[in-house]
C-alpha positions in Angstrom: 246.7 23.9 57.0 250.4 23.9 55.8 251.1 23.4 59.4 248.6 20.1 59.2 250.0 18.9 56.0 253.5 19.1 57.5 252.7 17.3 60.6 251.0 14.6 58.4 254.0 13.8 56.3 256.3 14.0 59.3 254.3 11.2 60.9 253.9 9.3 57.8 257.9 9.6 57.7 258.3 8.3 61.5 255.7 5.4 61.1 257.8 4.2 58.1 261.1 4.4 59.8 259.6 2.3 62.7 257.8 -0.1 60.7 261.4 -0.5 58.8 263.3 -1.0 62.2 260.6 -3.3 63.4 261.4 -5.3 60.1 264.8 -5.3 60.3 264.9 -6.7 64.0 262.2 -9.5 62.9 264.8 -10.5 60.4 267.7 -10.3 62.7 265.7 -12.7 65.4 264.6 -15.1 62.3 268.3 -15.3 61.2 269.5 -16.2 64.8 266.7 -19.0 65.2 267.8 -20.6 62.0 271.8 -20.3 62.4 271.1 -21.2 66.3 270.4 -25.1 65.5 273.2 -25.4 62.9 275.8 -24.0 65.2 274.6 -26.5 68.1 274.8 -29.3 65.8 277.9 -28.5 64.6 279.1 -28.2 68.2 277.8 -31.5 69.2 279.8 -33.4 66.5 282.8 -31.7 67.3 282.5 -32.4 71.1 281.2 -36.3 70.1 284.6 -36.6 68.1 287.3 -34.7 70.7 286.2 -36.3 73.9 287.8 -39.9 74.6 286.6 -40.3 78.3 284.5 -43.2 79.6 281.1 -42.0 79.0 279.4 -42.9 75.8 278.9 -40.9 72.7 275.5 -40.3 73.2 275.8 -39.3 76.7 278.5 -36.5 75.7 276.1 -35.4 73.1 273.0 -34.7 75.5 274.7 -32.8 77.9 276.3 -30.7 75.1 273.0 -30.1 73.7 271.7 -29.1 76.6 274.1 -26.2 77.7 273.8 -25.0 74.4 269.8 -24.9 74.6 270.0 -23.1 77.8 272.6 -20.4 76.1 270.3 -20.0 73.1 267.2 -19.8 75.9 269.2 -17.0 77.5 269.9 -15.1 74.3 266.3 -15.6 73.2 264.9 -14.2 76.6 267.3 -11.3 76.3 266.5 -10.6 73.0 262.6 -10.7 73.6 262.6 -8.3 76.3 264.7 -5.8 74.1 262.1 -6.7 71.5 259.2 -5.7 74.0 261.1 -2.7 74.9 261.5 -1.6 71.6 257.7 -2.3 70.9 256.6 -0.5 73.7 258.7 2.8 72.9 256.8 2.7 69.5 253.5 2.3 70.6 254.4 5.7 72.5 255.6 7.1 69.8 252.8 6.5 67.9 250.3 7.8 70.1 252.0 10.9 70.4 251.9 11.4 66.5 248.3 10.3 66.3 247.5 12.9 69.1 249.2 15.8 67.4 247.8 14.8 64.2 244.1 15.3 66.1 244.9 18.6 67.4 246.1 19.6 63.9 242.9 18.4 62.4 240.7 20.4 65.4 242.9 23.5 64.4 242.5 23.1 60.8 238.7 22.7 61.1 238.0 25.2 63.6 239.8 27.7 61.2 237.9 26.4 58.2 234.6 27.5 60.3 236.1 30.9 61.0 237.4 31.5 57.5 233.7 30.3 56.0 232.1 32.9 58.2 234.4 35.9 57.4 233.7 35.0 54.0 230.0 35.2 54.1 230.0 38.5 56.4 232.8 40.2 53.6 230.0 39.2 50.6 227.4 40.4 52.6 229.2 43.8 52.8 230.4 43.9 49.5 226.5 43.3 48.1 225.5 46.4 50.2 228.4 48.5 49.3 227.3 47.7 45.9 223.9 49.0 46.5 224.9 51.9 48.4 226.9 53.1 45.2 224.3 52.5 42.9 221.9 54.6 45.3 224.8 57.1 45.2 225.0 57.8 41.6 221.2 58.0 41.4 221.5 60.7 43.9 224.2 62.5 42.1 222.2 62.1 38.5 219.2 63.6 40.4 221.0 66.5 41.8 222.3 67.2 38.5 219.0 67.4 37.3 217.9 69.8 40.4 220.9 72.1 39.5 219.6 72.4 36.1 216.4 72.9 37.1 217.6 76.0 39.6 219.6 77.5 37.0 216.7 77.8 34.9 214.6 79.5 37.6 217.4 81.5 38.7 217.3 83.0 35.1 213.3 83.6 34.9 214.0 85.4 38.5 216.4 87.6 37.0 214.1 88.3 34.2 211.0 88.8 36.5 213.2 91.2 38.5 213.9 93.4 35.6 210.1 93.5 34.8 209.8 94.3 38.3 212.2 97.1 38.5 210.4 98.2 35.1 206.9 98.1 36.9 208.5 100.0 39.9 209.4 102.8 37.5 206.5 103.1 36.2 204.8 103.0 39.7 207.2 105.8 40.8 205.6 108.2 37.7 202.2 106.9 38.4 202.8 108.3 41.9 202.6 111.6 40.7 199.2 110.4 38.0 196.7 108.6 39.7 196.5 105.2 38.4 193.5 103.4 37.1 192.2 100.7 39.0 192.9 98.4 36.0 196.7 99.4 36.0 196.7 98.8 40.1 195.4 95.1 39.7 197.9 94.6 37.1 200.8 95.6 39.1 199.3 93.9 42.4 199.1 90.3 40.1 202.6 90.9 38.9 203.9 91.5 42.6 202.1 88.4 43.5 203.4 86.2 40.5 207.1 87.4 41.4 206.5 86.2 45.3 205.2 83.1 44.0 208.4 82.4 42.2 210.5 83.6 44.9 208.6 80.8 47.4 208.9 78.1 44.4 212.9 79.1 44.2 213.5 78.8 48.0 211.6 75.4 48.2 213.7 73.9 45.4 217.0 75.5 46.9 215.6 73.7 50.4 215.1 70.6 48.0 218.9 70.5 46.5 220.2 71.1 50.4 218.5 68.1 51.5 219.3 66.0 48.7 223.2 67.2 49.4 223.0 66.2 52.9 221.5 62.9 51.7 224.6 62.2 49.4 226.9 63.2 52.3 225.1 60.5 54.3 225.1 58.0 51.6 228.7 58.7 51.0 230.0 58.5 54.8 227.8 55.1 54.8 229.9 53.7 51.8 233.0 54.6 53.6 232.1 52.9 57.1 231.3 49.8 54.9 234.8 50.0 52.9 236.3 50.3 56.2 234.3 47.5 57.8 235.1 45.4 54.7 238.9 46.0 54.8 239.0 45.1 58.7 237.2 41.8 57.9 239.6 40.9 55.1 242.7 42.1 57.8 241.5 39.5 60.6 241.9 36.7 57.9 245.7 37.5 58.4 248.1 36.9 61.3 247.8 39.6 63.9 251.4 39.4 65.5 253.1 41.2 62.5 252.7 43.8 59.8 255.2 42.1 57.2 253.1 39.8 54.7 249.7 41.6 55.5 247.9 43.8 53.0 248.2 47.5 53.2 245.0 49.4 54.8 243.5 50.6 52.1 242.0 53.6 53.5 243.3 57.1 52.3 245.9 57.7 55.2 246.9 61.8 54.2 250.5 62.2 53.9 252.5 63.4 57.1 252.1 67.0 58.0 256.3 67.7 57.5 255.8 67.3 53.8 252.6 69.6 53.5 252.9 73.2 52.8 250.4 74.3 55.4 248.9 77.8 56.5 247.1 78.9 59.8 243.9 79.7 59.4 242.1 82.3 61.5 238.4 80.9 61.9 235.6 83.6 62.4 233.9 82.9 65.7 234.8 80.7 68.2 234.6 76.7 67.1 235.0 74.2 69.9 236.9 71.7 67.8 238.0 70.6 64.2 234.9 68.9 63.8 232.7 71.8 64.3 235.1 73.8 61.4 234.4 70.9 59.0 230.7 71.4 59.8 231.2 75.1 59.0 232.2 74.1 55.4 235.9 74.3 56.3 237.2 71.0 53.8 241.1 71.7 53.9 243.6 70.2 56.5 246.0 72.7 58.2 246.6 74.9 61.1 243.0 76.4 62.7 242.4 78.3 65.7 239.9 76.7 67.9 238.1 77.7 71.4 236.5 75.2 73.5 234.3 76.1 75.9 235.3 77.7 78.9 239.0 77.7 77.4 241.3 80.2 76.0 241.8 79.9 72.0 244.8 78.1 70.9 246.1 76.7 67.5 245.6 73.2 66.3 246.1 71.0 63.3 243.0 69.6 61.7 243.1 66.8 59.7 240.0 66.2 57.3 239.4 62.5 56.7 236.3 60.2 56.5 233.9 63.1 55.7 234.5 64.5 58.7 237.5 66.5 60.6 240.1 65.2 63.6 241.9 67.1 65.8 245.5 65.8 65.9 247.4 65.9 69.5 250.5 63.9 68.4 252.4 63.5 65.4 255.6 61.6 64.7 257.6 61.2 61.3 261.0 61.1 61.1 262.7 61.3 65.0 263.3 65.3 64.2 261.9 66.3 67.6 263.1 65.1 71.3 260.0 63.8 72.8 262.0 63.1 76.1 260.4 66.6 77.4 259.4 67.4 81.7 256.0 67.4 83.1 255.1 71.1 82.2 256.3 70.5 78.5 253.8 67.5 78.1 251.2 69.6 79.8 251.7 72.5 77.6 252.6 71.2 74.6 255.7 71.4 72.5 256.8 70.8 68.7 256.0 72.7 65.5 251.9 72.0 64.5 253.4 71.7 61.0 255.8 68.8 61.5 256.3 66.8 64.9 254.5 67.9 67.9 252.6 67.0 71.1 249.7 69.1 71.6 249.6 69.4 75.5 247.6 67.3 78.0 245.4 70.8 79.1 244.5 71.5 75.6 243.6 68.0 74.7 241.7 68.1 78.0 239.7 71.4 77.5 238.5 69.9 73.9 237.4 66.6 75.8 235.5 67.5 78.4 232.8 69.4 76.1 231.6 65.6 75.5 232.3 62.0 74.3 235.2 61.8 71.9 236.8 59.1 70.2 240.9 58.2 70.4 242.3 57.0 66.9 246.0 55.6 67.0 247.6 55.5 63.5 251.0 53.5 63.4 253.3 52.9 60.4 256.1 50.3 60.6 259.5 50.5 58.6 258.0 48.6 55.5 255.5 51.4 55.1 252.4 49.0 56.7 249.9 51.3 58.2 247.6 50.0 60.9 244.8 51.6 63.2 243.2 51.2 66.3 240.4 53.4 67.8 239.1 53.9 71.5 236.2 55.4 73.4 238.1 57.2 76.1 238.1 59.7 78.9 240.9 62.1 79.9 240.9 63.6 83.4 242.1 67.0 84.4 245.4 68.3 86.1 243.6 67.5 89.2 243.9 63.8 88.4 247.0 63.8 86.7 245.4 63.5 83.4 243.9 59.8 84.1 243.3 58.1 81.1 240.5 55.4 80.5 240.2 53.2 77.4 237.9 50.8 75.9 238.7 49.2 72.4 236.0 50.2 69.7 237.9 48.8 66.6 240.9 48.1 64.9 243.6 46.3 62.1 246.2 45.2 65.2 245.8 43.8 68.5 245.1 46.1 71.6 248.6 46.8 73.4 247.0 49.2 76.2 245.3 48.5 79.4 241.3 48.5 79.3 239.0 50.0 81.9 241.8 50.8 83.7 242.8 54.1 85.3 246.1 55.4 83.7 248.2 58.2 85.3 250.5 60.2 83.1 254.4 59.8 83.8 257.4 61.4 82.8 261.1 61.3 83.9 260.5 64.1 86.2 257.3 63.0 87.8 257.0 59.5 87.7 253.5 58.7 90.1 253.7 55.1 89.2 257.0 54.0 90.5 257.2 50.1 90.7 259.8 48.5 92.3 262.1 51.6 92.5 261.8 51.2 88.7 261.3 54.6 87.0 259.5 53.7 83.6 259.6 57.4 81.9 263.6 57.8 82.7 264.2 54.1 81.5 262.3 54.0 78.3 262.5 58.2 77.9 259.2 59.9 76.9 255.9 60.9 78.8 253.4 58.4 78.5 250.3 56.7 80.7 252.6 53.5 81.6 250.7 50.4 83.5 253.6 48.2 85.1 256.2 49.5 82.8 255.0 47.9 79.7 256.9 48.4 76.6 254.1 49.9 74.6 255.3 54.0 74.3 254.3 55.8 71.6 256.5 59.1 72.9 259.3 57.0 73.6 262.7 57.5 71.8 262.8 57.4 67.9 265.0 54.0 66.6 265.6 52.7 63.1 266.1 49.1 62.4 269.7 49.7 61.9 270.1 50.2 65.7 271.1 46.4 67.0 271.7 47.4 70.8 268.6 45.7 72.7 268.9 48.2 75.6 268.3 51.0 73.0 265.7 49.2 71.0 263.7 48.7 74.2 263.8 52.7 74.7 262.4 53.0 71.4 259.0 53.8 69.6 257.0 50.6 69.9 253.6 48.9 70.0 253.9 45.6 72.2 250.4 43.6 72.5 250.3 41.8 75.7 250.9 38.7 73.9 252.8 39.3 70.6 256.3 40.4 69.6 257.3 44.0 69.2 256.2 46.3 66.5 259.1 48.7 65.9 257.3 51.9 64.1 258.1 54.6 61.6 255.5 57.0 62.6 252.5 57.3 64.7 249.5 59.7 64.6 247.0 60.3 67.6 243.7 62.1 66.7 240.3 62.7 68.6 236.9 63.1 67.2 233.4 63.4 69.0 231.3 60.4 68.9 228.6 62.6 67.8 229.1 63.7 64.5 226.5 66.5 64.7 227.2 67.2 68.5 228.4 71.0 67.5 226.3 71.4 64.3 
C-alpha cells in the first residue's frame, strides 16, 4: 500500500512537471509568433529607407519580406520538429508511468485479497481456540469433582478395611468355635459389600484416568491451534527478514547452557525421549536411552508441546568448535549440558525405529526466534548418512533442498566436491551440502561485529534460495516421532 501510494505521488509530480514544460514551450512559440511580424516589419522599413538603388521602394520591400518569411518558416519548421519530438517523448514517459501504476494497483489488489483470506482463517482459529478453552475449563471442573468423590470413597474404603480387619479377628476367633449360620451369612454379606465398594472405586479411578487423558488431548489441541494461529500472523509479515517481525509466541525453553541439568538413568530400555515422556517423565535434562538394536547412550530430552523431543544439535554461544572430522561427526562431540552434536550413528539408531519429524529452531542477533519442521529420513553409514527432507510447516522460508538425497560431508571427507571446490573446507563444519550453498548450521560461529566478507560466508547462516543471509545467534535441531503414541 505504501509503495502504491509512493508510485502514485511520483507519477502525479512527473505529470505536473511535463505539463509545466509543455505550457512554457507553448508560451515561447506564441511570443515568437507575435514578435516575428514586428521584427519583419521593422526590417522592411529599414531596408526601404536605406536602399537608394534604381528599383522602386515597393519592389525592394516585397523581396525583403519574402526573405524574412523564409527565415521565419525555417525557424518555425525546426521548432515544430523539436515540439513533435518533445510530445512523443512525453507520451512515452506517461505510458511508462501508467503501466507502473497498473502493476502497483494489481499487486495491491492481490495483497488485499490474501490479507482478507488470512484474517478470515485467523478469526476461525480464534473461535475454535476459545471453544476448546471453555471445554478445557469444564473438564478441569469435572476432574476436580471426580477427585473429591474419589477422596470420599477412599475414606469409606479405609473405614471398611478397618471393619474387615475387625471381622477377620472375629473369624479367627470363630475358627475355634463353630459359628452359627446367621454369623456366617453376615460375614459373607460384608465381604460382598466390600468387594462391591472396591469395584466401584476402581471404576471411578478409571473414569478419572480417562478424564485426564482427554484433558491432555484438549490441551495439545489448544497448543496446536495457537501455533497455527501464530503461523498465520507471521505469514502476513515479510518472509525475508527477522527484523521487524513479531517474536515467535511459542515458549522456547532457555538454552541448555544456562540450566542446571542432572543425568537421569531411566529404568528399563526407553527407545527415545518421547517414550520417557509417555512414562511420566516431565523434566528436561540428560537421560539414558536404548533404541531397538543399539547400545544405550545419553541424550538431552527437551520437554515441550505436550511431549519430549530428542535434541541432536545445540549451539548457543560459539564455545565449541564445530570444524570437526568425519569420525567426530559420526560419533558425536561436545557437552550435552552445553553445546554439542549428538552424532550421526546415534541419530540414525533412533530414526530407524519409525517415522520422525525434524525441527530446526533459529534465533538471530536481535533475539527474534523462528522455526521450520520437516518430514525426513536419515540413511546409515553405508549411504554416508543420506538425508531427504519434505517441509511440513514453519515461520521462515525453506533453505534446504527438498526431495533430494543430501550426503553428509566434512573437510577431511568431502563426498560432493564440485569444480574442485571443497565445501566443508571452505565453509567449515560438517553438513549436508548441496552445490556448496550458503546454509550451514554447523559453520563457524560469527558475531555481527565481524565485517570481513570471506569470514562471514563461513559463519552460522540460514540462506533461502531467494532471499538474504540470516546471521544466527543460536540453533537447535530436534527429532520427534510422527506418531505421538508409537512408543506407548
